[in-house]
C-alpha positions in Angstrom: -34.6 -13.3 93.2 -38.1 -14.6 92.8 -38.6 -18.5 92.2 -41.8 -20.3 91.2 -42.8 -23.8 90.5 -45.2 -24.0 87.7 -48.6 -25.5 88.5 -50.5 -25.3 85.2 -49.7 -25.0 81.5 -49.6 -21.4 80.2 -47.3 -19.1 78.2 -44.5 -17.4 79.9 -45.7 -13.9 79.4 -49.2 -14.7 80.8 -47.5 -16.3 83.9 -45.2 -13.3 84.5 -48.1 -10.8 84.1 -50.1 -12.8 86.6 -47.3 -13.0 89.2 -46.1 -9.4 88.7 -49.3 -7.5 88.4 -47.8 -4.1 89.1 -45.3 -4.5 86.3 -46.0 -3.3 82.8 -45.8 -5.7 79.7 -43.0 -3.7 78.3 -41.0 -3.9 81.5 -41.4 -7.6 81.5 -40.2 -7.9 77.9 -37.1 -6.0 79.0 -36.4 -8.7 81.7 -36.6 -11.3 79.0 -34.4 -9.4 76.6 -31.7 -8.8 79.4 -31.6 -12.4 80.6 -33.4 -11.9 83.8 -35.7 -14.9 83.4 -34.6 -18.5 83.6 -36.6 -21.8 83.3 -35.0 -24.9 84.8 -31.6 -23.1 84.9 -31.7 -21.9 81.3 -32.2 -18.2 80.3 -35.3 -17.7 78.1 -36.1 -14.6 76.1 -39.2 -15.9 74.2 -42.4 -14.4 75.7 -44.5 -17.1 74.4 -42.4 -20.0 75.8 -44.7 -22.9 76.9 -44.6 -23.7 80.6 -45.6 -27.1 82.0 -46.3 -28.2 85.5 -43.2 -28.8 87.5 -41.0 -26.4 85.7 -39.0 -23.9 87.9 -39.1 -20.2 86.8 -36.6 -17.8 88.3 -36.8 -14.0 87.9 -33.7 -12.0 88.9 -34.3 -8.4 89.7 -30.9 -7.2 90.8 -31.7 -4.2 92.9 -34.3 -1.5 92.3 -33.4 1.9 90.9 -36.2 4.4 91.9 -36.7 7.9 90.6 -39.5 10.3 91.2 -38.8 11.8 87.8 -39.2 8.8 85.4 -40.2 5.2 84.8 -38.3 2.9 82.5 -41.0 1.2 80.4 -38.6 -0.7 78.0 -34.9 -1.5 77.9 -32.7 -3.6 75.8 -28.9 -3.5 75.0 -29.3 -0.7 72.6 -31.9 1.8 73.9 -34.3 2.7 76.7 -37.9 4.0 76.5 -38.8 6.1 79.6 -41.9 8.0 80.8 -40.8 11.4 82.0 -42.6 13.2 84.7 -43.2 16.9 84.4 -40.8 19.4 86.0 -37.5 18.1 84.8 -35.3 18.8 81.8 -34.6 16.1 79.3 -31.0 17.2 78.9 -28.7 19.7 80.7 -25.2 20.9 79.8 -24.4 20.9 83.6 -23.9 17.7 85.5 -25.2 19.5 88.5 -28.5 20.4 87.0 -31.3 17.7 87.4 -32.0 16.1 84.0 -33.4 12.9 82.8 -30.1 12.1 81.0 -28.2 12.6 84.3 -30.6 10.3 86.1 -30.3 7.6 83.4 -26.5 7.8 83.6 -26.8 7.1 87.3 -29.1 4.1 86.6 -26.6 2.7 84.1 -23.9 3.0 86.7 -26.2 1.4 89.3 -26.9 -1.6 87.0 -23.2 -1.9 86.1 -23.7 -1.2 82.4 -20.7 0.2 80.7 -22.5 2.8 78.6 -23.9 6.4 78.7 -27.4 7.6 78.0 -27.7 9.5 74.6 -30.6 11.9 73.9 -32.5 11.1 70.8 -35.3 13.7 71.2 -36.6 16.1 73.9 -39.6 17.1 75.8 -40.0 20.5 77.4 -39.3 20.6 81.1 -43.0 20.8 82.0 -44.2 18.3 79.5 -44.5 14.6 80.6 -44.4 11.5 78.5 -42.5 9.0 76.5 -38.9 9.5 75.4 -36.2 7.4 73.7 -32.6 7.3 74.9 -29.9 5.1 73.3 -26.9 3.5 75.0 -24.3 4.5 72.4 -23.7 7.2 69.8 -24.0 4.8 66.9 -27.6 4.0 67.6 -28.5 7.6 68.3 -27.1 8.5 64.9 -29.3 5.8 63.3 -32.4 7.6 64.7 -31.0 11.0 63.5 -30.2 9.7 60.0 -33.9 8.9 59.3 -36.1 10.2 62.2 -39.2 10.6 60.2 -38.9 7.2 58.6 -38.0 5.5 61.9 -40.6 7.0 64.2 -43.9 6.4 62.5 -46.4 7.6 65.1 -46.1 10.1 67.9 -49.1 11.5 69.7 -49.8 14.0 72.6 -52.8 14.6 74.7 -53.4 18.1 76.0 -55.8 20.1 78.0 -56.8 23.4 76.4 -58.7 26.4 77.5 -62.0 26.8 75.7 -64.1 24.5 73.5 -61.8 23.3 70.7 -63.3 22.4 67.3 -63.9 18.7 66.7 -60.9 18.0 64.5 -58.6 19.5 61.9 -55.0 20.3 60.7 -52.9 23.3 61.5 -50.2 24.3 58.9 -47.9 27.3 59.4 -44.4 28.6 59.3 -43.0 29.3 62.8 -40.1 31.8 63.1 -38.3 31.8 66.5 -36.7 35.0 67.7 -33.6 35.2 69.9 -35.7 36.8 72.7 -38.0 33.8 73.0 -40.8 35.3 71.0 -42.2 33.7 67.8 -44.0 34.7 64.6 -46.5 32.2 63.2 -47.7 32.7 59.6 -49.8 30.9 57.1 -47.3 32.0 54.5 -43.5 31.3 54.4 -41.9 33.8 56.7 -38.5 32.4 56.7 -39.3 30.1 59.6 -39.8 26.4 59.9 -42.8 24.7 58.4 -45.0 22.9 61.0 -48.0 20.6 60.6 -50.1 19.5 63.6 -53.3 17.3 63.4 -55.8 17.5 66.2 -58.9 15.6 67.4 -61.0 16.7 70.4 -61.7 13.8 72.7 -63.8 15.5 75.4 -65.0 19.0 76.3 -66.9 20.4 79.2 -67.5 23.9 77.6 -64.7 25.4 79.5 -61.8 23.0 78.7 -61.1 20.5 76.0 -59.1 17.3 76.1 -57.4 17.1 72.7 -55.2 14.5 70.9 -52.4 15.8 68.7 -50.4 14.0 66.1 -47.3 15.7 64.6 -46.0 15.6 61.1 -43.1 17.8 62.2 -41.3 18.3 65.5 -40.8 22.0 65.9 -40.0 23.5 69.2 -43.1 24.1 71.2 -45.2 23.3 68.1 -48.3 22.2 69.9 -48.2 25.0 72.4 -47.7 27.6 69.7 -50.3 26.2 67.3 -52.9 25.9 70.2 -52.3 29.5 71.2 -52.6 30.8 67.6 -56.0 28.9 67.3 -57.2 30.7 70.4 -57.2 27.6 72.6 -53.9 27.6 74.5 -52.6 24.8 76.6 -53.6 25.3 80.3 -50.8 26.3 82.6 -48.7 27.5 79.7 -47.2 30.5 81.5 -44.6 30.9 78.8 -47.2 31.8 76.3 -49.2 33.8 78.6 -52.0 31.4 79.5 -52.4 31.8 83.3 -55.5 29.6 83.3 -54.1 26.8 85.6 -56.8 24.3 86.8 -54.5 21.3 87.2 -51.4 23.0 88.6 -49.1 22.0 85.8 -48.7 22.3 82.0 -51.5 20.4 80.3 -49.4 18.5 77.8 -48.4 14.8 77.8 -46.6 12.7 75.1 -48.7 9.5 75.4 -47.9 7.5 72.4 -44.6 6.6 70.7 -44.1 4.1 67.9 -40.9 3.4 66.0 -39.0 0.8 64.1 -36.0 -0.4 66.2 -32.9 0.9 64.3 -30.9 -2.3 65.1 -33.4 -5.2 65.3 -35.9 -3.6 62.9 -38.9 -4.7 65.1 -41.9 -2.5 65.3 -41.9 -0.9 68.8 -45.2 0.6 70.1 -45.6 2.3 73.5 -48.5 4.0 75.1 -49.1 5.5 78.5 -52.5 6.3 80.2 -53.6 9.9 80.2 -52.6 11.8 83.4 -55.2 11.5 86.1 -55.2 15.3 86.6 -56.2 15.7 82.9 -59.1 13.3 83.2 -60.5 14.7 86.5 -61.4 17.9 84.7 -64.0 16.0 82.6 -65.6 13.6 85.1 
């Protein structure tokens, strides 16, 4: 437990950010929601609570759950937002296979929470970035009932081979074959309609750093659309791009904004671009 005696007037959030400089704002908000912060013996959840000299602030961090595969950036009684590292599945049917869902279930046991992690959406094994997990089936179903209306902004950043055009929109039908292949067509081929907006942020002639915003969430949508345009994601061995300057798939889900299905608050999360991506453009 951390205990502080307040020396100056300021808001609670400013005080916590000042005294926990290596902790994200969203993580601190989760402390407030979960009752980990007390002022003069009373639990406080308001981030803008006014502090005055002489008040005693206690922050209880009951143990630390560490994982090389993910960071929890927000948590409340209904859901968790996590930042996934590349190289791990979101979900696995086997309890013995490493997956983010299994790690989060271990975390929930570690923190004595009587619930399980439920998958709301997925990222490919080698894609990193932001994901939502719920703590019960009912909340998961609220997302599923109106995914497009609930999640109002979702963006990726990618490193592509070649000099991508400045901006544009890709529309196509993607038909997935049983053997893993796909057919992408400008006309309806019996597949799934997919819309991807892109904006090139940086280019060095050989590679491009591109932001993608999805209107649809088809399997491997960005990877397929990039390949079809002739600017495949670097390190995308599945789609035959063996250009691998950063030693990983160059795709990261960096922004996730949604309306909380229970509290109806607007939730907005953003991570920094991976260092390996940015180093190509220094």
